[in-house]
N, C-alpha and C positions, 0 to 999 in steps of 0.2 A: 654494528649489527642492525639490520633492518627490523622495523616493528610491524607486526600484524595486529590489527584491531579486529576483534570479533564482537559484533553488535547483536544483542539478543533482546527483543522486546519481551516483557514479562507481564502477565496478568493472571493472578491467582494460580501460580505454578509451584506452590510450596512443596508438593510431592516430587517435583522433577529437578529442582535447582541443584541440590547437592550432588545428585548422580550426574547431571549434565556437567557441572563444574569439574568433577573428578575425571570424567571421560575426556573432556577437552584438554585438561592438563596432561593426561597420559598420552594423548595423541600428539600434542605439541612438544612434549619433552625431547624426543629424538631429533627434532628439527633445529636447524641453526638460525633460529629467529627469536627475537623477543616478542612477547605478545601481551595484549591487554584484553580483558573481558569487560566490555561496556554493556552492562545490564541496564535496560530502561524500564523501570517499573511503571506501568501504565495505570496507576491508581488501584493497586491490588487491595482486596478486602480481607485476604487471609494472612498467613504469616510470611509471605514472600519477602516483605521489606525487612523483617527481623532476620531472616536467613541471609539476605544480602548484606546486612550490617555485619553479621558474624563472619561472612566470607571475606569482606573487605578488611576486617580487623586482623584476620589470619593470613591474608595474601594481598600485597600491594598491587598485584596485577589485576585484581577485581576492582572495577571502577563503576559503581552503580550511580545511576541518575534517577531521581524520583520525580515523576510528574505530579502536578498539583491535583489533577483529576484524570479520569479515564478519557483519553483523547482518541482511542482507536489504534488498531495494529499499525496502519500505514503511517500515522503521525508519530507514533512511538519509534518506529523504524527510522523515520526522517530525523527525529531528535538524535538518535544514536549516530547517524551519519554526519550530522552537524558537529558533533563533539568528538568523533573518532580522530585520533592523531596518527594512525598507522600509514606506512608506505603502501600498504594494501589493506582493504577493509572487507571482511567477510560478514555478511548478514545471514542470520539463521534463527529458527525458532528453538526454544529450549525444552520442547517436549519429546526430544529424541526422534521425531519423525524426519528431521534433517540430520542424517547420520554424521556425527563428528569424524568418523573414519574417512570421510571423503575430503577432509580439509587438506591433507598432504597432496592429493591429486589436484585440487584447485590451485594450490601454491605452485606445483610443478608446471601447470599450464601457464600461470602468470610469469614464471621464470622463463618460459619459452617465448614470451613476447605478447601473449594475449592480454588485452586491457580489461576485458570483462569475461569472466568465466561463469556461465549461467548453467545451473542444474535444471534438468527436465525430469519431472516426476512421471515415470512410465505408468505406474499404478501405485496404489496403497494397499498393503496387506489387510485383508478383512473388510475393505470398503464395499458398500452395497452396489449392486448393479445400477440402481436408480441414480446414485450420485455420479457414477462413472459416465452414464449416458447423458445426464444433464450437463455435466462439465464439458464433455465433448461437443454437445450441441451448442453450448454457450460460446466456446471458442470459435466454432465454425461460423456462427452468426456474427460474432465480433469481427472476424477477419473479412467477412463479406461486406460489411458496411464501413470498416475503418480504412484509413489511408496508410496506416502503419501495421505491418504484419506482427501479430502477437503469437508467440509460439505456444501451441496447446501443451498443457502440462507444465508450463513455466512456473517456477516457484520463487519465493523470496530468499532462497538459499543460493547465494552467488558471491563471487569475489570481484571486487572492483579496484583498479589501480587508483592511486591518490589523485591523479589528474581527472579521472572520471568522477570521483567523489566531489572534488572541488567544482566541477561543472554541474553536477547534480544539485548542489546547494543553491544554484541560481534559480531553480524551479520552486516557486513558493505558492502554488495554488493549494487551496484547502482540500478540495475533493480530488484525491490523488490515487492513481492506480500505478504503483511503482513499477510493476512488471512492464507495463506499456511505456512508461517514461524512459526506463533504461533501454528498452528496445529501440525507441525513437531517437536516442542520442547518437547512435552510430558507434564509432570506435571499433577496435578489433575484438570481435566477440566469438567465444568458443562455447559449445554446449556439451554438457556431460549428462548422460542419462543415469537415473537411479530408481530403485524401487523403495518406496517409503515404508518403513516398518510401522507397526501400531504404536500409539502413544505409550510411553513408559508408565505413566500414571495419569489419573484425572480424565477429564472429558474435554472435547473441543469447546472453545469459547465462541466459535462462530455459529450463532443461532441462524435459523432460516431468514429472519429479518435482516441480520447483519450481512448474510450472504447475498441477499437481494440488493441491499444498498451498495455493496461492494461491486456487484455485477453492473448496476446502473452507472457507478463511477467509471468503470471501464468503458462502457458504451458511450456515455455522454462526453467523456473527456477526449475521445479520439475520433468522433464522427459527428458531423452535422446532418447526416442523412435522415435521422428521425424528424428533424424540422421540415424536411421536404415531404414527409408523410402527408401533411395537410394538403399540399399541392396535388400529390398523386391521388389522394382520396377524393379531392374536389373534382379532378378530371374524371375519375371513375364514376362518381355520383352523377356528374353531368351527363355522361354517356348513358347510364342507367335511366336517368330522368327522361332523356330524349326518347329512348326506346319505349318507356312507359307511356309517354305522350303519344307516340305513333300508335301504340296499342289501343289507347283510349279513342283516338280518331277512327281507327279501324272498326272497333266495336260500335261506335256511335253512328258512323255514316255508311259503313259497308254491311255490317250484320244487322244494324238497326235493333240491337239487343242490349242497349245500355241498362245496367242495373246499378243500384246504389253501390258506390265504390269504397265503402268504409274499410274493407280489408286492405285494398291497395293504398289508401291514404294512410292507414295506420302503419303499414309496412314502410312506406316512404318516410313518415315522421320518425319512426324508430331508427331507420338506417341513417338518415341525415343527422339526426340528433346524436347518435353514437359517434359518427365521424367527427362532428364538431367537438364533442366532449373529449375524444381521444386527442384531437389536434390541440385543443386548449391545454390538456394535461401535459403533453410533450413540451409545448412552449413554456408552461409553468415551471417545469423542471429546469429548463435552461435559464429562465429569468431568475428563478430562485438561486441558482448557482452564481449568476452574475451578481445578485444582491449580496450573497455571502462574501464574494471576493472584494466587492467595492467597500465593504466595511473596513478592510485593512487590519483586521484583528490578528494577533499572533497565532501561529499554527498550534502552539502548545505553551503551557506555562510550567515552569520548573519549580518544584518545592525545594530541591537541593541538587546542586551540580555534582559532578563526579569529583572524588577527593583530590585528584591531581590538579584540577582547576581551582578548587578551594585553597589548596596549599600554595599555588602560584599567586592567587589574589592576596593571601595573607602575607606572602613574601614581599609583594609589591607595596602593600600597606606599611609593612615594617620599614622598607627602604624609604618610602616617602616620609615617614615619621622621623627617621634618622636624618634625612636631608633637611627637614624643617628644623629639627633641633640644632643641627650644625649651623644653619643659616642664622637662627636666633642667637647662637653663641658668638658668631662672627660680628653680628650687628651690635651685640652688647659690648664686645671688646672694642669695637670702633668708637663707641660712645665714651 
């Protein structure tokens, strides 16, 4: 019987975990698949870890991994994909905004031969108009400057075949935008639309600062166009400077009405200074990311692996100890 791995990043979700677990179990029960729930706790400060401990004691299908510190949603998701053992892997959030009721449909599409089944969030119940409009504008901008088309409304709720997961594990950059990475990998991809319900409990952990950082990851990871901004701005400023120079000559030698040009000089200084600072800031973003990658540090640190891995390691240690004891016994007998 094939195994389905369900990877769920967790950060301070104590109010959602039990309900999410019960719902997923109820959804998977009629299906002819084994499944495991790989919860990746991303350094939660509430009772999430205690709840996960209790769940794994009551159900061996619950396989939690505890990260040593908060590494962020995308790296927690990456950790789960690194340790998932399923023939197909489903990634989703545990706040019930990714409806578990869609899991059977994802699996049916996978059975039909699709290697990636991607869900597309049409809208979110109760979300503000401002968030809808800024999200739509962001994806429009991203697709304008990116070489890889990224589907507006794409979420981290998807199913991936095992071979896609193995290929994804080869991508090891720190600043990652998984939605874009999966889209750029190819394979046979199918999209399913859904309307996200409100969170079951709690509040979103994506603050405006985190959202901005996440948006920058998406732009800088899939486009070098911002680096060309300096060139384009330089050309524009050169044209503007030439026009201003012609204006100065006209006033000086045609109208004979030259006046102190402090306003023009100040405007030029502010314009060119702003262009230079923006260009330096963009280059700094790219250089900073290069610096982070060249360090070669691990993407995440694990405080405790999932129980199945720990059990396997313990079994290997016991086997090694038995082999050592047998070898010692044979050597003693030989003497």
